[in-house]
ZAPADO-555180 format. One record per residue (C-alpha): residue in one letter; y, z, x. Coordinates in Angstrom, 3 decimals, padded with zeros to 6 digits, m for minus. Example, Ala and Ser with C-alpha at 12.3 -4.5 7.8 and 13.67 -1.06 7.14 Angstrom:
! ZAPADO-555180
[tilum A; [m004.500; 007.800; 012.300]] [tilum S; [m001.060; 007.140; 013.670]] 
END
This chain:
! ZAPADO-555180
[tilum M; [170.158; 131.447; 116.393]] [tilum L; [168.856; 128.068; 116.659]] [tilum K; [167.686; 126.119; 113.449]] [tilum N; [165.488; 123.499; 112.646]] [tilum I; [164.623; 122.871; 116.227]] [tilum D; [161.657; 120.574; 117.278]] [tilum I; [157.894; 121.530; 118.473]] [tilum E; [158.836; 121.142; 122.408]] [tilum R; [161.856; 123.397; 122.235]] [tilum A; [159.972; 125.864; 120.362]] [tilum V; [157.370; 126.382; 122.335]] [tilum E; [159.592; 126.413; 125.912]] [tilum M; [161.431; 128.980; 124.632]] [tilum L; [158.956; 130.990; 123.781]] [tilum C; [156.458; 130.094; 126.476]] [tilum A; [160.151; 131.034; 128.881]] [tilum L; [159.653; 135.019; 127.741]] [tilum P; [158.754; 137.163; 130.484]] [tilum V; [155.385; 139.565; 129.154]] [tilum M; [153.977; 142.657; 130.904]] [tilum L; [151.077; 142.516; 131.986]] [tilum D; [148.579; 145.256; 132.504]] [tilum T; [144.726; 145.240; 134.048]] [tilum E; [141.558; 147.147; 134.018]] [tilum T; [138.272; 146.940; 135.556]] [tilum V; [135.252; 145.446; 133.272]] [tilum G; [131.461; 145.866; 134.203]] [tilum L; [130.185; 141.923; 134.316]] [tilum A; [128.343; 142.059; 131.244]] [tilum D; [131.699; 142.359; 128.882]] [tilum A; [133.721; 140.412; 131.368]] [tilum H; [132.529; 137.319; 129.291]] [tilum G; [136.306; 135.941; 127.661]] [tilum R; [138.487; 138.304; 129.443]] [tilum V; [141.180; 136.892; 131.767]] [tilum F; [140.555; 136.947; 136.093]] [tilum A; [143.496; 139.467; 136.725]] [tilum E; [143.339; 138.523; 140.750]] [tilum D; [141.413; 135.726; 142.797]] [tilum V; [137.934; 136.430; 143.814]] [tilum R; [136.767; 135.143; 146.995]] [tilum A; [133.126; 135.025; 148.102]] [tilum A; [131.747; 138.061; 150.652]] [tilum M; [128.691; 135.723; 151.330]] [tilum M; [126.965; 132.460; 151.500]] [tilum S; [125.329; 131.070; 147.980]] [tilum P; [122.375; 131.454; 149.112]] [tilum P; [122.625; 133.653; 151.406]] [tilum F; [119.663; 131.930; 154.080]] [tilum D; [118.178; 128.474; 154.269]] [tilum R; [115.437; 128.027; 151.413]] [tilum S; [112.454; 125.867; 149.767]] [tilum P; [113.126; 124.039; 146.435]] [tilum F; [109.812; 123.740; 145.715]] [tilum D; [105.890; 125.008; 146.063]] [tilum G; [105.010; 123.150; 149.405]] [tilum Y; [104.851; 123.619; 153.311]] [tilum A; [107.603; 123.825; 155.850]] [tilum F; [107.493; 122.605; 159.180]] [tilum R; [109.079; 120.556; 162.022]] [tilum G; [109.728; 117.440; 161.093]] [tilum E; [109.454; 115.964; 164.565]] [tilum D; [106.119; 116.097; 164.408]] [tilum T; [105.230; 113.995; 161.806]] [tilum A; [106.545; 110.747; 163.270]] [tilum G; [103.967; 108.013; 163.223]] [tilum A; [102.328; 109.500; 160.429]] [tilum S; [100.766; 107.000; 157.714]] [tilum R; [097.606; 107.150; 155.157]] [tilum E; [096.024; 105.780; 158.027]] [tilum H; [096.686; 107.847; 160.558]] [tilum P; [097.868; 111.492; 159.304]] [tilum V; [099.458; 114.496; 160.910]] [tilum T; [097.683; 117.611; 160.818]] [tilum L; [099.165; 120.864; 161.410]] [tilum R; [097.717; 124.178; 161.145]] [tilum I; [099.151; 126.977; 158.540]] [tilum T; [100.570; 130.130; 160.367]] [tilum E; [101.355; 132.071; 156.862]] [tilum E; [102.452; 132.159; 153.372]] [tilum I; [106.046; 132.699; 152.430]] [tilum P; [106.331; 133.711; 148.587]] [tilum A; [109.668; 134.580; 147.213]] [tilum G; [111.480; 137.461; 148.334]] [tilum K; [109.008; 137.739; 151.651]] [tilum A; [110.439; 136.787; 154.910]] [tilum A; [108.954; 134.414; 157.492]] [tilum E; [106.760; 136.838; 160.359]] [tilum V; [105.630; 133.789; 162.538]] [tilum E; [107.919; 130.735; 163.901]] [tilum I; [106.979; 127.341; 163.575]] [tilum L; [106.148; 125.837; 166.786]] [tilum P; [104.986; 122.292; 167.348]] [tilum G; [101.954; 121.187; 165.506]] [tilum Y; [102.192; 124.642; 162.838]] [tilum A; [103.080; 124.384; 159.275]] [tilum A; [103.756; 127.545; 157.140]] [tilum K; [102.565; 127.322; 153.482]] [tilum I; [105.929; 128.030; 151.184]] [tilum L; [106.962; 128.848; 147.845]] [tilum T; [109.952; 128.136; 145.631]] [tilum G; [113.107; 130.119; 146.759]] [tilum A; [110.979; 131.388; 149.882]] [tilum P; [112.938; 131.339; 153.169]] [tilum I; [112.816; 129.039; 155.438]] [tilum P; [110.861; 129.800; 158.496]] [tilum K; [112.138; 129.766; 162.143]] [tilum G; [111.801; 126.771; 163.798]] [tilum A; [111.008; 124.693; 160.687]] [tilum N; [113.371; 121.858; 159.511]] [tilum A; [111.789; 120.084; 156.358]] [tilum T; [109.673; 120.979; 153.988]] [tilum V; [106.874; 118.686; 151.427]] [tilum K; [105.593; 119.025; 148.328]] [tilum Y; [102.342; 120.055; 147.394]] [tilum E; [100.826; 116.687; 146.123]] [tilum N; [102.572; 114.763; 148.525]] [tilum T; [099.827; 116.462; 151.429]] [tilum E; [095.703; 117.322; 151.649]] [tilum F; [095.424; 120.829; 152.536]] [tilum T; [092.774; 123.747; 153.257]] [tilum P; [093.455; 127.355; 153.622]] [tilum T; [093.954; 126.330; 157.225]] [tilum E; [095.192; 123.399; 157.563]] [tilum V; [097.660; 120.374; 155.827]] [tilum K; [098.054; 116.591; 155.963]] [tilum L; [100.906; 114.911; 156.008]] [tilum F; [100.902; 111.003; 155.280]] [tilum E; [104.157; 109.945; 155.975]] [tilum P; [106.949; 110.722; 158.243]] [tilum V; [109.559; 113.690; 156.815]] [tilum G; [112.829; 113.890; 158.881]] [tilum A; [114.638; 116.732; 160.677]] [tilum N; [116.500; 118.667; 157.461]] [tilum T; [114.618; 116.903; 154.677]] [tilum D; [114.623; 119.122; 151.344]] [tilum V; [115.450; 122.183; 152.906]] [tilum I; [118.201; 124.062; 150.724]] [tilum Y; [120.446; 125.582; 153.439]] [tilum A; [122.467; 128.781; 153.507]] [tilum G; [125.705; 128.486; 151.769]] [tilum D; [124.846; 124.539; 150.204]] [tilum D; [126.015; 126.141; 146.949]] [tilum I; [128.939; 128.758; 148.378]] [tilum K; [130.484; 129.035; 151.579]] [tilum A; [131.506; 132.620; 152.112]] [tilum G; [135.431; 132.944; 151.592]] [tilum A; [135.608; 130.302; 149.340]] [tilum R; [137.232; 131.285; 146.003]] [tilum I; [134.982; 131.827; 142.946]] [tilum A; [137.491; 132.875; 140.733]] [tilum E; [141.701; 132.111; 140.018]] [tilum K; [143.794; 134.628; 138.830]] [tilum G; [144.961; 133.700; 134.797]] [tilum T; [141.490; 131.867; 134.457]] [tilum V; [139.148; 132.857; 131.499]] [tilum I; [135.662; 134.448; 132.757]] [tilum T; [132.862; 131.700; 131.436]] [tilum A; [129.386; 132.138; 131.511]] [tilum S; [129.001; 130.518; 134.857]] [tilum H; [131.968; 132.840; 136.574]] [tilum Q; [129.566; 135.679; 135.833]] [tilum G; [126.299; 133.427; 137.231]] [tilum I; [128.255; 133.290; 140.524]] [tilum L; [129.975; 136.883; 140.428]] [tilum A; [126.333; 138.296; 139.964]] [tilum G; [125.133; 136.243; 142.982]] [tilum Q; [127.799; 137.914; 145.115]] [tilum G; [126.450; 141.158; 143.894]] [tilum I; [129.766; 141.583; 142.089]] [tilum S; [129.089; 144.353; 139.259]] [tilum E; [132.900; 144.468; 137.981]] [tilum V; [135.957; 142.362; 137.766]] [tilum V; [139.539; 143.668; 137.605]] [tilum V; [140.815; 141.795; 134.178]] [tilum Y; [144.015; 141.890; 132.385]] [tilum R; [144.538; 144.273; 129.138]] [tilum K; [143.807; 142.490; 125.827]] [tilum P; [147.593; 142.434; 124.147]] [tilum V; [147.406; 143.732; 121.148]] [tilum I; [148.972; 142.148; 117.802]] [tilum K; [149.440; 143.633; 114.495]] [tilum I; [149.586; 141.892; 111.828]] [tilum L; [151.960; 142.652; 108.930]] [tilum N; [151.779; 140.532; 106.043]] [tilum T; [154.455; 140.760; 103.245]] [tilum G; [154.943; 139.746; 099.578]] [tilum S; [154.897; 142.111; 096.627]] [tilum E; [151.719; 139.971; 095.250]] [tilum L; [149.414; 140.560; 098.400]] [tilum L; [145.828; 142.829; 097.160]] [tilum E; [144.174; 144.508; 100.277]] [tilum V; [140.542; 143.199; 099.874]] [tilum G; [138.093; 145.250; 098.170]] [tilum T; [140.739; 146.434; 095.376]] [tilum P; [140.388; 145.373; 091.859]] [tilum L; [142.404; 141.844; 091.432]] [tilum R; [145.334; 142.662; 088.920]] [tilum P; [147.133; 139.488; 086.788]] [tilum A; [149.742; 137.360; 088.783]] [tilum M; [148.296; 139.102; 092.555]] [tilum I; [146.535; 137.535; 095.238]] [tilum Y; [144.125; 139.211; 098.047]] [tilum N; [145.661; 138.680; 101.543]] [tilum S; [143.318; 136.593; 103.276]] [tilum N; [146.204; 135.998; 106.023]] [tilum V; [145.170; 138.914; 107.803]] [tilum Y; [141.583; 137.550; 108.784]] [tilum T; [142.767; 134.144; 109.382]] [tilum L; [144.952; 134.749; 111.783]] [tilum S; [142.958; 137.836; 113.005]] [tilum G; [139.892; 135.920; 113.780]] [tilum Y; [141.905; 132.891; 115.715]] [tilum L; [143.577; 135.221; 117.660]] [tilum K; [140.286; 136.762; 118.830]] [tilum D; [139.556; 133.433; 119.971]] [tilum M; [142.897; 133.124; 122.336]] [tilum G; [141.331; 136.533; 123.675]] [tilum A; [144.212; 138.915; 121.772]] [tilum E; [143.196; 142.353; 120.067]] [tilum P; [144.704; 141.931; 116.381]] [tilum H; [144.894; 144.633; 113.973]] [tilum N; [146.022; 145.174; 110.334]] [tilum A; [149.265; 146.337; 109.707]] [tilum G; [149.079; 146.471; 106.057]] [tilum I; [151.067; 144.985; 103.595]] [tilum A; [154.974; 145.213; 102.939]] [tilum V; [156.683; 144.538; 099.780]] [tilum D; [159.600; 142.044; 099.263]] [tilum D; [162.236; 144.555; 100.422]] [tilum P; [163.870; 143.974; 103.872]] [tilum D; [164.194; 147.335; 104.700]] [tilum V; [160.456; 148.294; 103.962]] [tilum I; [159.590; 145.148; 106.104]] [tilum A; [161.524; 146.140; 108.726]] [tilum A; [160.624; 149.617; 109.141]] [tilum G; [157.274; 147.877; 109.057]] [tilum I; [157.744; 145.742; 111.839]] [tilum S; [159.527; 148.587; 113.820]] [tilum A; [156.526; 150.893; 113.432]] [tilum A; [154.081; 148.402; 114.428]] [tilum L; [156.475; 147.225; 117.540]] [tilum R; [155.663; 150.733; 118.542]] [tilum S; [151.901; 150.306; 119.511]] [tilum S; [151.779; 146.678; 119.903]] [tilum D; [152.673; 143.894; 122.248]] [tilum M; [153.659; 141.584; 119.669]] [tilum V; [153.779; 141.591; 115.825]] [tilum I; [153.324; 139.169; 113.187]] [tilum T; [154.711; 138.578; 109.910]] [tilum T; [153.132; 136.495; 107.332]] [tilum G; [155.672; 135.687; 104.153]] [tilum G; [159.443; 135.461; 104.135]] [tilum A; [159.780; 133.186; 106.948]] [tilum S; [161.538; 129.822; 104.105]] [tilum V; [164.648; 129.837; 102.166]] [tilum G; [163.915; 131.632; 099.289]] [tilum D; [165.143; 134.648; 097.226]] [tilum Y; [162.614; 136.851; 098.867]] [tilum D; [162.075; 135.390; 102.094]] [tilum W; [163.485; 138.160; 104.092]] [tilum A; [161.620; 137.462; 107.834]] [tilum V; [165.813; 136.688; 109.258]] [tilum T; [167.371; 139.565; 107.146]] [tilum S; [164.524; 142.303; 108.624]] [tilum A; [164.732; 141.218; 112.234]] [tilum S; [168.484; 141.643; 112.034]] [tilum I; [168.439; 144.800; 110.589]] [tilum L; [166.047; 145.926; 113.523]] [tilum G; [168.733; 144.533; 115.717]] [tilum A; [166.464; 141.802; 117.095]] [tilum D; [167.432; 138.787; 119.123]] [tilum I; [166.443; 135.770; 116.684]] [tilum L; [165.584; 132.857; 119.020]] [tilum F; [165.392; 130.218; 116.373]] [tilum W; [163.967; 129.902; 112.454]] [tilum K; [162.394; 126.695; 110.995]] [tilum I; [160.933; 124.160; 113.266]] [tilum N; [161.024; 120.307; 112.604]] [tilum M; [157.374; 120.019; 111.773]] [tilum K; [155.016; 119.982; 108.067]] [tilum P; [153.378; 122.038; 107.227]] [tilum G; [154.154; 125.589; 109.363]] [tilum G; [157.963; 124.833; 110.032]] [tilum S; [158.787; 127.743; 108.154]] [tilum M; [158.259; 129.747; 111.205]] [tilum M; [161.093; 132.783; 113.024]] [tilum A; [160.952; 133.956; 116.342]] [tilum A; [162.608; 136.983; 117.796]] [tilum V; [162.442; 139.683; 120.643]] [tilum K; [163.423; 143.579; 120.018]] [tilum D; [162.895; 145.896; 123.198]] [tilum G; [161.209; 142.725; 125.137]] [tilum K; [158.433; 142.338; 122.357]] [tilum M; [158.145; 139.377; 120.522]] [tilum I; [158.339; 139.343; 116.173]] [tilum L; [157.118; 136.076; 114.834]] [tilum G; [157.673; 135.434; 111.247]] [tilum L; [154.702; 132.812; 110.037]] [tilum S; [154.778; 131.282; 106.862]] [tilum G; [153.137; 133.353; 104.060]] [tilum N; [150.742; 129.956; 102.851]] [tilum P; [147.582; 130.700; 104.821]] [tilum G; [147.219; 126.635; 106.139]] [tilum A; [150.697; 126.812; 106.983]] [tilum A; [150.818; 130.122; 108.998]] [tilum V; [147.844; 128.666; 111.540]] [tilum L; [149.198; 125.483; 112.179]] [tilum G; [152.273; 127.361; 113.060]] [tilum L; [150.088; 130.163; 115.407]] [tilum F; [148.316; 127.228; 117.202]] [tilum R; [150.865; 124.389; 117.174]] [tilum I; [153.913; 127.050; 118.131]] [tilum A; [152.908; 130.861; 119.006]] [tilum R; [149.188; 129.737; 120.980]] [tilum P; [151.045; 128.923; 124.616]] [tilum Y; [153.003; 132.154; 124.684]] [tilum I; [149.717; 133.870; 123.304]] [tilum R; [147.790; 132.731; 126.025]] [tilum K; [150.706; 133.684; 128.584]] [tilum L; [150.421; 136.954; 126.742]] [tilum C; [146.821; 137.089; 127.625]] [tilum G; [146.864; 136.712; 131.267]] [tilum R; [146.241; 133.141; 131.684]] [tilum T; [147.587; 130.125; 133.600]] [tilum D; [146.719; 127.480; 131.242]] [tilum L; [149.227; 127.646; 128.522]] [tilum N; [149.258; 124.170; 126.887]] [tilum P; [146.429; 123.588; 124.892]] [tilum Y; [143.836; 120.204; 125.498]] [tilum A; [145.776; 116.814; 124.477]] [tilum I; [143.300; 113.656; 123.980]] [tilum D; [144.390; 110.358; 121.828]] [tilum V; [142.222; 109.324; 119.274]] [tilum F; [142.208; 106.686; 116.848]] [tilum L; [142.769; 107.619; 112.761]] [tilum K; [139.218; 106.787; 110.952]] [tilum E; [140.927; 106.857; 107.440]] [tilum P; [144.415; 105.380; 106.703]] [tilum L; [147.038; 108.179; 106.354]] [tilum K; [148.698; 107.271; 103.229]] [tilum K; [152.075; 109.565; 103.529]] [tilum S; [155.020; 108.876; 105.591]] [tilum S; [156.127; 111.577; 107.796]] [tilum P; [159.873; 112.417; 108.153]] [tilum K; [159.209; 115.219; 110.001]] [tilum R; [156.699; 115.750; 113.027]] [tilum R; [153.549; 115.875; 110.605]] [tilum L; [150.343; 118.538; 111.517]] [tilum L; [146.754; 117.331; 110.407]] [tilum R; [143.762; 119.431; 110.239]] [tilum G; [140.454; 117.455; 111.235]] [tilum R; [137.355; 116.895; 112.992]] [tilum L; [136.583; 115.042; 116.452]] [tilum E; [133.982; 111.938; 115.704]] [tilum Y; [132.802; 109.171; 117.576]] [tilum S; [131.640; 106.034; 117.262]] [tilum G; [130.934; 102.761; 119.209]] [tilum G; [132.540; 104.675; 122.315]] [tilum K; [136.109; 105.833; 120.513]] [tilum A; [137.067; 108.985; 119.274]] [tilum Y; [138.448; 108.974; 116.349]] [tilum F; [140.526; 111.787; 114.381]] [tilum A; [138.265; 112.486; 110.832]] [tilum E; [141.046; 114.178; 108.664]] [tilum N; [139.513; 117.337; 106.327]] [tilum E; [140.212; 117.254; 102.562]] [tilum G; [143.505; 119.466; 101.362]] [tilum Q; [145.713; 119.507; 104.403]] [tilum G; [148.715; 121.558; 101.817]] [tilum N; [150.429; 124.276; 102.902]] [tilum G; [147.934; 126.725; 101.140]] [tilum T; [144.895; 125.380; 101.753]] [tilum V; [142.244; 127.461; 103.959]] [tilum Y; [139.287; 125.264; 102.615]] [tilum S; [140.544; 122.799; 105.206]] [tilum L; [139.848; 124.684; 108.260]] [tilum L; [136.296; 125.043; 108.041]] [tilum G; [134.805; 122.608; 111.007]] [tilum C; [138.551; 122.329; 112.230]] [tilum D; [138.609; 121.360; 115.827]] [tilum L; [141.109; 119.172; 115.857]] [tilum L; [144.859; 119.108; 114.972]] [tilum G; [145.967; 115.698; 114.632]] [tilum E; [150.050; 115.056; 115.226]] [tilum I; [151.767; 112.435; 113.412]] [tilum E; [155.674; 111.338; 115.084]] [tilum A; [158.522; 112.111; 112.788]] [tilum G; [159.571; 108.755; 111.288]] [tilum S; [156.663; 107.322; 110.900]] [tilum P; [155.417; 105.326; 107.872]] [tilum P; [151.833; 105.282; 106.320]] [tilum L; [149.291; 104.556; 109.255]] [tilum P; [146.390; 102.091; 108.805]] [tilum E; [142.696; 103.107; 110.143]] [tilum G; [142.434; 103.137; 113.866]] [tilum T; [146.061; 103.807; 114.895]] [tilum M; [145.746; 106.115; 117.772]] [tilum I; [147.623; 109.510; 117.806]] [tilum K; [147.954; 112.736; 119.566]] [tilum A; [145.842; 115.769; 118.544]] [tilum Y; [145.405; 118.908; 120.170]] [tilum R; [141.957; 120.807; 120.333]] [tilum I; [141.376; 123.488; 118.595]] 
END
C-alpha cells in the first residue's frame, strides 16, 4: 500500500486498472449522454441528392452568360418542384424549373437563383446577371460522405450525434452499459433524510451530492445505506454492495482518527489496497482498493472534500468504467480574480467559477472552501489547482483549473 502519494500517481494507478465493459442496444431517442460502444459509419451521403438551398429557380448556368439589367435572359418554366417531390422534366437549354427550399435539383440544371433576384410570370423567369455553373447548389454528400465515420467508439452521444444518426435512418445505437456504483456512507452520526433529527446526529447528504455528480459522469449510482462505525459492519456492507455493482464508494472513515475504518474494513475483505491518502487539500483523505477486479473507493466524510476527491482523483477512472476514451477533464489556464490569502503546503483545490473580463479568463473563488462545506459547490463549474509550496498569491496570478 502506498501512502501520501501525489495526485498524478493516484490517477495513473486507477486508470491503469482493467475494466469490464458490457454493451446494450438503445433507441436513438434514449441515447443522449450514453457512450458509443462501436464506430458508426455513414451508409449513405447526406444530403442524399443535390438540392436547392432556397426558394427560387433551377437552370443551366451557361444559359445566363451575358445577362444584364439592359439585356436580361428569359427562361421558360418547365414545372414547380416542392420539397419531397422528384423533378419530372430535364432542364434543357433555355429552360428553368421553379424550385423550393430542399427540393431536388432537376437533371440538367447546375445552378439556382433566389426569387427576389428575378422577375417572373407563371411561365417565364428573367435573370439580370450571369450565374456560373455550380452556383448555389447543395450537392449530395456536401455534409457527409458515404462511408465517413460519423461516430467514434468511446465518445459521449450528443444532440448533434443524434441528429446525424437520424439523418442516416439509424434508429438504434450500441452503447456501453452504465456502470452501477453503490455508495455506502459510514458514520454512527448519520441519519437518512426523512427521519426525525436527533441530538448529535446529521443527515446523510453525501449520497445525494455524489449521486448527482456520478449521474453527470454517466454512471448509475445507488444508495447502499448507512453503516455504523464498526469495521466488520462496514466490511459486510461493502461486500454486499460489491456483489451487485461495478464499483463501491464509501464516505467517511478515510482519515486517521479512532473511528476511521476504511483501510481496516478493506483489509478484512482481503482487498488489495492501492493507496491511502493523497497529497492534496481538501479531499486528500482517500483510500483506493480492489476486490475481485472491482474498485473500492474510500472518500472523506466531509461533503466538500468528498466531491473534490471524486472529481480530481476518481473521475478519470469512472469515465473509463463508462467506456469513455476521453478520461482526463478539460484543463485551462486562468487568472485569479481575487488574491489567495493562504499559503499552500500541499496541492490546494479551490471551488470556483469561470468568468471573462477584458478578453481574459478568470477563476472566481466561491465562498466557503472548508472540507465540510456544500454551499460552495453551488454554481461551481471550475476546479482551481494551486501548486504545493505556493505562498499567498496576488490577484492576476495564472493557475491551472479543470472544468466540472
